[in-house]
C-alpha positions as CSV (number, residue, x, y, z in Angstrom):
1,M,99.9,112.3,79.3
2,G,100.6,109.4,77.0
3,I,98.8,106.1,77.2
4,R,101.8,104.4,78.7
5,D,102.0,107.0,81.4
6,K,98.3,106.6,82.1
7,Y,98.7,102.9,82.8
8,R,101.7,103.4,85.0
9,D,100.0,106.3,86.8
10,K,97.2,103.9,88.0
11,Y,99.7,102.4,90.4
12,R,100.8,105.6,92.1
13,V,99.8,105.6,95.7
14,K,98.5,108.8,97.2
15,I,98.4,109.0,101.0
16,G,96.5,111.1,103.5
17,F,98.9,112.3,106.2
18,V,97.0,112.6,109.5
19,P,99.1,113.8,112.4
20,T,97.3,113.4,115.7
21,R,97.8,114.7,119.2
22,R,95.9,114.4,122.5
23,E,94.2,117.6,123.5
24,T,95.3,117.4,127.2
25,F,98.9,117.1,126.1
26,S,98.9,120.5,124.4
27,E,98.0,122.9,127.2
28,T,101.2,125.0,126.8
29,A,102.9,126.7,123.8
30,F,105.9,124.5,124.3
31,R,103.9,121.3,123.9
32,L,102.2,122.7,120.8
33,D,105.6,123.6,119.4
34,K,106.8,120.0,119.9
35,A,103.8,118.6,118.0
36,A,104.2,121.1,115.2
37,E,107.9,120.4,114.9
38,T,107.3,116.7,114.5
39,K,104.6,117.3,111.9
40,K,106.9,119.5,109.9
41,K,109.8,117.0,110.1
42,V,107.5,114.2,108.7
43,E,106.3,116.4,105.9
44,E,109.9,117.3,105.0
45,R,110.8,113.6,104.8
46,L,107.7,112.7,102.7
47,T,108.5,115.6,100.3
48,A,112.2,114.5,100.0
49,M,111.1,111.0,99.3
50,Q,108.7,112.3,96.6
51,V,105.7,110.7,98.3
52,D,102.4,111.9,96.9
53,Y,100.5,113.1,100.0
54,V,97.9,115.5,101.3
55,N,97.8,116.8,104.9
56,I,94.9,118.1,107.0
57,D,95.9,121.7,107.3
58,F,92.4,122.7,106.3
59,L,91.1,121.4,109.6
60,N,92.6,123.9,112.1
61,E,95.6,126.1,112.6
62,E,97.8,123.2,113.7
63,G,96.8,120.8,111.0
64,L,96.4,118.1,113.7
65,L,93.5,115.7,114.5
66,Y,92.7,115.9,118.2
67,R,88.9,115.9,118.5
68,S,86.7,112.9,117.8
69,R,84.0,115.0,116.2
70,D,86.5,116.1,113.5
71,A,86.9,112.6,112.2
72,E,84.0,113.1,109.8
73,K,85.4,116.2,108.3
74,V,88.8,114.6,107.7
75,A,87.3,111.5,106.3
76,E,85.2,113.5,103.9
77,Y,88.2,115.5,102.8
78,L,90.5,112.5,102.3
79,N,87.8,110.7,100.3
80,Q,87.4,113.8,98.1
81,Q,91.2,113.8,97.6
82,K,90.9,110.2,96.5
83,V,93.7,109.0,98.8
84,D,94.7,105.3,98.6
85,A,96.0,105.0,102.1
86,I,96.3,106.9,105.5
87,F,99.4,107.6,107.4
88,I,98.4,108.3,111.1
89,A,101.3,109.8,112.9
90,H,101.2,110.2,116.7
91,V,103.1,113.4,117.4
92,N,102.2,112.9,121.1
93,F,99.7,110.5,122.7
94,G,97.2,111.0,120.0
95,C,93.4,110.8,119.9
96,E,92.5,107.2,119.7
97,E,88.8,107.7,119.3
98,A,89.3,110.1,116.3
99,V,91.9,107.7,114.8
100,A,89.5,104.7,114.9
101,R,86.5,106.7,113.7
102,L,88.5,108.2,110.8
103,A,89.9,104.8,109.7
104,S,86.5,103.2,109.9
105,M,85.0,105.8,107.6
106,V,87.8,105.9,105.0
107,R,88.5,102.1,104.9
108,K,91.9,102.3,103.2
109,P,95.2,100.8,104.3
110,V,96.5,102.4,107.5
111,L,100.0,103.1,108.6
112,L,100.3,103.6,112.3
113,W,103.4,105.3,113.8
114,A,104.6,107.3,116.7
115,V,107.6,109.5,117.0
116,R,110.2,108.3,119.5
117,D,109.7,110.1,122.8
118,D,112.2,112.7,124.1
119,A,113.9,112.1,127.4
120,P,112.0,113.6,130.3
121,E,112.9,117.2,131.2
122,P,115.2,117.8,134.2
123,E,112.2,118.5,136.3
124,G,110.8,115.1,135.3
125,Y,108.0,116.3,132.9
126,R,107.2,114.4,129.7
127,F,105.5,116.1,126.8
128,R,104.7,113.3,124.3
129,D,104.1,109.7,125.5
130,A,103.5,109.1,121.8
131,Q,104.5,105.4,122.0
132,C,101.9,105.0,124.7
133,G,99.2,106.4,122.4
134,V,99.9,103.9,119.7
135,F,99.1,101.1,122.1
136,A,95.7,102.7,122.6
137,S,95.0,103.4,119.0
138,S,96.0,100.0,117.8
139,K,93.6,98.3,120.3
140,V,90.7,100.5,119.1
141,L,91.5,99.9,115.4
142,S,91.5,96.1,116.1
143,R,88.2,96.5,117.9
144,F,86.8,98.2,114.8
145,D,88.2,95.2,112.7
146,I,90.4,97.6,110.8
147,P,93.7,96.1,109.5
148,F,96.8,98.3,109.9
149,T,100.5,98.3,109.3
150,Y,102.8,99.3,112.2
151,L,106.0,101.3,111.6
152,T,108.3,100.8,114.6
153,N,108.5,103.7,117.0
154,C,111.5,105.8,115.8
155,Y,112.8,109.2,115.0
156,T,112.0,110.8,111.6
157,E,115.7,110.9,110.8
158,D,116.1,107.1,111.2
159,V,116.6,104.9,108.1
160,K,113.9,102.6,109.4
161,F,111.4,105.5,109.0
162,E,112.1,105.9,105.3
163,N,112.2,102.1,104.8
164,G,108.9,101.7,106.6
165,I,107.2,104.4,104.5
166,R,108.4,102.7,101.3
167,N,107.4,99.3,102.4
168,F,103.9,100.6,103.3
169,L,103.5,102.3,100.0
170,A,104.3,99.0,98.3
171,A,101.8,97.1,100.3
172,A,99.2,99.8,99.8
173,G,100.0,99.7,96.1
174,V,99.1,96.0,96.0
175,A,95.8,96.7,97.8
176,K,95.0,99.5,95.4
177,A,95.7,97.3,92.4
178,F,93.4,94.7,93.7
179,N,90.6,97.2,94.6
180,A,87.8,96.3,92.1
181,P,89.9,96.1,89.0
182,R,88.5,95.6,85.5
183,I,90.2,92.8,83.6
184,G,89.8,92.3,79.9
185,Q,89.1,88.8,78.5
186,I,89.9,88.4,74.8
187,S,87.9,85.5,73.4
188,V,87.7,82.2,75.4
189,R,90.3,80.0,77.1
190,P,91.9,77.2,75.0
191,A,89.6,74.1,75.3
192,A,92.5,72.0,76.6
193,F,93.3,74.4,79.5
194,W,91.0,73.4,82.3
195,S,93.5,74.6,84.8
196,V,92.9,78.3,84.0
197,K,89.2,78.1,84.7
198,C,88.1,80.7,87.2
199,N,84.8,81.7,88.9
200,E,84.0,85.0,87.3
201,A,80.9,85.6,89.4
202,E,82.7,84.8,92.6
203,L,85.6,87.2,91.7
204,L,83.0,90.0,91.3
205,E,81.0,89.2,94.4
206,R,84.0,88.8,96.8
207,F,86.6,91.2,95.4
208,G,84.8,93.5,93.0
209,V,86.8,92.1,90.1
210,E,85.0,92.8,86.8
211,V,85.9,90.6,83.8
212,V,85.2,92.5,80.6
213,P,84.9,90.2,77.5
214,I,85.5,90.9,73.8
215,T,85.2,88.5,71.0
216,L,87.9,87.8,68.4
217,V,85.6,89.1,65.7
218,E,85.3,92.4,67.4
219,M,89.0,92.6,68.0
220,Q,89.7,91.7,64.4
221,K,87.6,94.6,63.2
222,R,89.6,97.0,65.4
223,Y,92.8,95.5,64.2
224,Q,92.0,95.7,60.5
225,D,90.8,99.3,60.8
226,I,94.1,100.4,62.3
227,L,96.1,98.4,59.8
228,Q,94.2,99.9,56.9
229,K,94.6,103.5,58.1
230,K,98.1,103.5,59.4
231,G,98.0,107.0,60.8
232,T,100.5,109.0,62.8
233,D,99.8,107.1,66.0
234,F,100.5,103.9,64.2
235,E,103.9,105.1,62.9
236,E,104.8,106.4,66.4
237,E,103.9,103.1,68.0
238,L,105.8,101.1,65.5
239,D,108.9,103.3,66.2
240,H,108.3,102.7,69.9
241,I,108.2,98.9,69.4
242,M,111.3,98.8,67.3
243,S,113.3,101.0,69.7
244,K,113.4,98.1,72.0
245,V,114.5,95.5,69.4
246,K,118.1,94.5,68.5
247,A,117.0,92.2,65.6
248,E,113.9,90.9,63.9
249,C,113.5,87.9,61.7
250,V,109.8,88.4,60.7
251,G,109.7,91.2,58.1
252,R,107.9,94.5,57.8
253,E,104.4,93.0,57.3
254,A,104.5,91.1,60.5
255,L,105.9,94.0,62.4
256,E,103.0,96.2,61.2
257,S,100.5,93.5,62.3
258,I,102.1,93.4,65.7
259,C,101.8,97.1,66.0
260,A,98.2,97.2,64.8
261,M,97.0,94.5,67.1
262,K,98.8,96.1,70.1
263,L,97.0,99.4,69.4
264,A,93.7,97.6,69.0
265,V,94.1,96.1,72.4
266,F,95.3,99.4,73.9
267,N,92.4,101.4,72.5
268,W,89.9,98.8,73.8
269,A,91.6,98.8,77.2
270,E,91.5,102.5,77.5
271,E,87.8,102.7,76.5
272,E,86.9,100.1,79.1
273,N,89.3,101.4,81.8
274,L,91.0,98.1,82.1
275,R,94.0,97.3,84.4
276,A,95.1,94.1,82.5
277,A,93.9,91.4,80.2
278,A,94.0,87.7,79.5
279,T,93.7,86.5,75.9
280,Q,93.1,83.5,73.7
281,C,96.6,83.1,72.2
282,W,96.5,79.9,70.2
283,A,95.5,79.3,66.6
284,P,92.3,81.4,66.5
285,F,94.2,84.5,67.4
286,T,96.7,83.8,64.6
287,D,93.8,83.2,62.2
288,I,92.5,86.7,62.6
289,S,95.9,88.4,62.4
290,G,98.4,86.2,60.7
291,I,100.8,86.5,63.7
292,A,101.5,84.9,67.0
293,P,100.3,87.4,69.7
294,C,103.3,86.6,72.0
295,Y,105.5,89.6,71.3
296,L,102.8,92.2,71.4
297,M,101.6,90.8,74.8
298,G,105.1,91.2,76.2
299,D,105.5,94.6,74.8
300,S,102.2,95.7,76.2
301,T,103.2,94.4,79.6
302,D,106.4,96.4,79.2
303,D,104.3,99.5,78.8
304,G,102.2,99.0,81.9
305,F,99.3,96.9,80.6
306,P,99.9,93.2,81.4
307,I,98.4,90.5,79.1
308,A,98.3,87.0,80.4
309,C,98.4,83.9,78.2
310,E,95.8,81.2,77.7
311,N,93.1,83.5,79.1
312,D,94.4,83.1,82.6
313,I,92.4,85.7,84.5
314,H,94.0,84.8,87.8
315,G,97.4,85.3,86.1
316,A,96.3,88.8,85.0
317,L,95.3,89.6,88.6
318,T,98.6,88.4,89.8
319,A,100.4,90.7,87.4
320,I,98.7,93.8,88.6
321,M,99.5,92.9,92.2
322,A,103.2,92.8,91.1
323,L,102.9,96.2,89.5
324,G,101.2,97.5,92.7
325,A,104.2,96.3,94.8
326,N,106.8,98.1,92.7
327,G,104.7,101.1,91.7
328,A,104.9,100.0,88.1
329,S,108.6,101.0,88.1
330,E,109.4,97.8,86.1
331,P,107.1,95.2,84.4
332,P,106.4,91.7,85.7
333,F,106.9,88.6,83.6
334,F,104.3,85.9,83.1
335,A,106.1,82.5,83.2
336,D,105.5,78.8,82.9
337,L,107.3,76.6,85.5
338,T,108.8,74.5,82.8
339,G,111.5,72.2,84.1
340,R,114.3,71.7,86.6
341,H,117.8,72.7,85.9
342,P,119.9,69.7,84.5
343,T,122.6,70.1,87.2
344,D,121.2,72.2,90.0
345,D,118.4,70.6,92.0
346,N,117.3,74.0,93.4
347,A,117.0,75.8,90.0
348,E,114.0,76.0,87.6
349,L,113.4,77.2,84.1
350,L,111.0,80.1,84.0
351,W,109.9,80.3,80.4
352,H,107.1,81.2,78.0
353,C,106.9,81.0,74.2
354,G,107.8,84.7,73.7
355,V,105.7,86.9,76.0
356,F,108.3,88.3,78.4
357,P,108.6,92.1,78.4
358,P,111.5,93.3,76.3
359,G,112.5,95.8,78.9
360,L,113.7,93.0,81.1
361,A,116.1,91.4,78.5
362,N,119.7,90.9,79.3
363,E,122.6,92.6,77.6
364,K,122.3,90.4,74.5
365,G,119.1,92.3,73.6
366,V,115.8,91.4,72.0
367,T,114.9,89.5,68.9
368,I,111.5,89.2,67.4
369,G,111.2,85.8,65.8
370,C,108.8,82.9,65.3
371,H,106.8,80.8,67.7
372,Q,108.8,77.6,68.4
373,G,105.7,75.4,67.9
374,K,104.1,76.2,64.5
375,G,106.4,78.9,63.3
376,Y,104.0,81.8,63.5
377,K,105.8,85.1,63.3
378,G,105.7,87.4,66.3
379,A,107.3,85.8,69.4
380,G,110.1,87.2,71.5
381,Q,113.4,85.4,71.5
382,F,115.6,86.5,74.4
383,E,116.9,85.7,77.9
384,L,116.0,87.9,80.9
385,K,118.6,89.8,82.9
386,Q,120.2,88.5,86.2
387,G,119.0,89.7,89.6
388,D,116.9,89.0,92.7
389,I,113.3,88.0,91.9
390,T,110.0,87.4,93.6
391,L,107.6,84.8,92.3
392,L,103.9,85.0,93.1
393,R,100.6,83.4,92.1
394,F,97.0,84.3,93.0
395,D,94.7,81.3,92.7
396,S,91.8,79.5,94.2
397,L,90.1,76.1,94.7
398,K,86.5,75.6,95.9
399,G,86.2,79.2,97.0
400,D,89.5,79.4,99.0
401,Y,91.7,82.1,97.6
402,K,95.5,82.2,98.3
403,L,98.4,84.3,97.3
404,L,101.7,82.3,97.0
405,F,104.9,84.3,97.1
406,G,108.6,83.9,97.7
407,E,112.0,85.0,96.7
408,G,114.9,83.6,94.6
409,K,117.7,84.7,92.3
410,T,118.3,84.2,88.6
411,T,121.1,81.9,87.6
412,Q,122.8,80.5,84.5
413,G,121.5,77.6,82.5
414,P,121.2,76.1,79.1
415,Y,119.9,78.1,76.1
416,S,116.2,77.8,75.4
417,K,114.0,79.0,72.6
418,G,111.4,81.6,73.4
419,T,111.7,84.0,76.3
420,Y,113.3,82.5,79.5
421,V,115.5,82.8,82.5
422,W,116.8,80.2,85.0
423,A,116.2,80.9,88.6
424,K,117.6,79.4,91.8
425,F,115.7,79.0,95.0
426,N,116.4,78.0,98.6
427,D,114.7,74.6,98.3
428,W,113.0,74.0,94.9
429,P,111.3,70.7,95.9
430,A,109.5,72.7,98.7
431,W,108.4,75.2,96.1
432,E,107.3,72.5,93.7
433,R,105.3,70.8,96.4
434,K,103.5,74.2,97.1
435,F,102.5,74.5,93.5
436,V,101.4,70.9,93.1
437,C,99.5,70.6,96.4
438,G,98.1,74.2,96.6
439,P,95.4,75.7,94.5
440,Y,98.0,76.6,91.8
441,I,99.0,75.7,88.3
442,H,102.1,76.0,86.2
443,H,101.7,79.7,85.6
444,C,103.3,82.3,87.9
445,T,104.3,85.9,87.8
446,G,107.9,87.1,88.4
447,V,109.0,90.6,89.4
448,Y,112.5,91.8,90.0
449,G,113.3,92.7,93.5
450,S,112.6,91.3,97.0
451,Y,108.9,91.8,97.8
452,A,107.9,88.8,99.9
453,H,107.4,91.0,103.0
454,V,105.3,93.4,101.0
455,F,102.9,90.7,99.8
456,Q,102.8,89.3,103.3
457,E,101.6,92.7,104.6
458,A,99.4,93.5,101.7
459,V,97.3,90.3,102.1
460,K,95.8,91.7,105.3
461,Y,94.1,94.4,103.2
462,L,92.8,91.8,100.6
463,K,89.9,90.4,102.6
464,G,89.3,86.8,101.8
465,V,92.8,86.1,100.5
466,E,95.1,83.8,102.5
467,P,98.9,84.4,102.4
468,D,101.0,81.4,101.4
469,P,104.7,82.4,101.8
470,V,107.4,80.0,100.6
471,Y,110.7,81.8,101.4
472,P,111.9,83.6,103.5
473,A,110.3,82.3,106.7
474,Q,107.8,84.4,108.6
475,E,110.4,85.5,111.2
476,A,112.7,86.9,108.5
477,L,109.8,88.7,106.8
478,N,108.8,90.3,110.1
479,E,112.4,91.6,110.5
480,R,112.0,93.8,107.4
481,W,109.3,95.8,109.1
482,K,111.3,96.6,112.2
């Protein structure tokens, strides 16, 4: 597995599929067959959707949880399998005490669902009451203070079943990404950027976030060693970088410096098992390498390892949440909220000096040029593609942590140097007020697609983080889970 695949694989969600029945509902072979039939249908759907899952067939001949005392065995097995979430499927009424005990021992995101009940038999007998069982299980989960996601009662063949599974995987992906990640810090923040200050100790104590520092001197040694040797890995990485580029205006020497520094960061990140990084990206970085770090940061983000500007640790954490939501299927982009559109009051310029991922460029392609400020070589010059986007920002003030999120759509606007895209929103002044009056700054993360409902759901699994949605409204977000 290549290093890029390793980074992306960190965001793959593995679920434990736990079908449950009630023992008193399975006194006849017919009832057992109904439960087994539903279990089989669910597994067929999960397999067809290419969901990474394990079942509990080890437990008994049915592969169903129906005794409270078996919860420990299932929890131990799921923990050994390193599942990231649990899908508890009521194939009839279910075993509420086993469900609650299992979830309390595994402590991962829980998806709660019941198959839609069949019509009563002509004689009036019912053989499931699965929906009824979910009411019981949900109450007990709440009593255990266990957050869960509810997939509306439906048949396995329904579209809402597949949509619900995918939405849950995305929410669980955000929770997995935020589960005690290690974030690299390259050097210190720029002295002028007080706004990116964060409480490293509090992040560790409250969320298990480890900030792993490295000095520019140490990074320089790694960079110079790679640049001097220029082995096979170096040439392969340089080819990989150039495969994304339509044009470059910086020359071979600068390109080799970009490649060497990117490898230096990647090697360090792999050694330290990092999810993302934030870096000093002003003059000191240029002093040790002769290049602007912008393009290598965007290219690294493109390959699954986000690097945030100006040592914005909260920005790096926001980026991995975005990757968790889309399963690292596409990179996020780290943007400044730069200025309002000259003619559209609800549009805004999302820009940065050259750090957007090249994989998100529009049809005009990617150019590696110079930083617009001091002319250092190594900054991206391109516009992003058009499409639906979600903006988000994780931040805090005085110990209160929030996640802002909302949706918009890219639009057309004037040309700008650097990497950029114009985006249109439902009510930009309302967004602007959120950023100004909330615990936020001018940095945000963008990800293509509509994920506001995913972040709304995911926050319940991020204990100590308050959701701060902008658009759509709460009622519209709830509709996406029905």
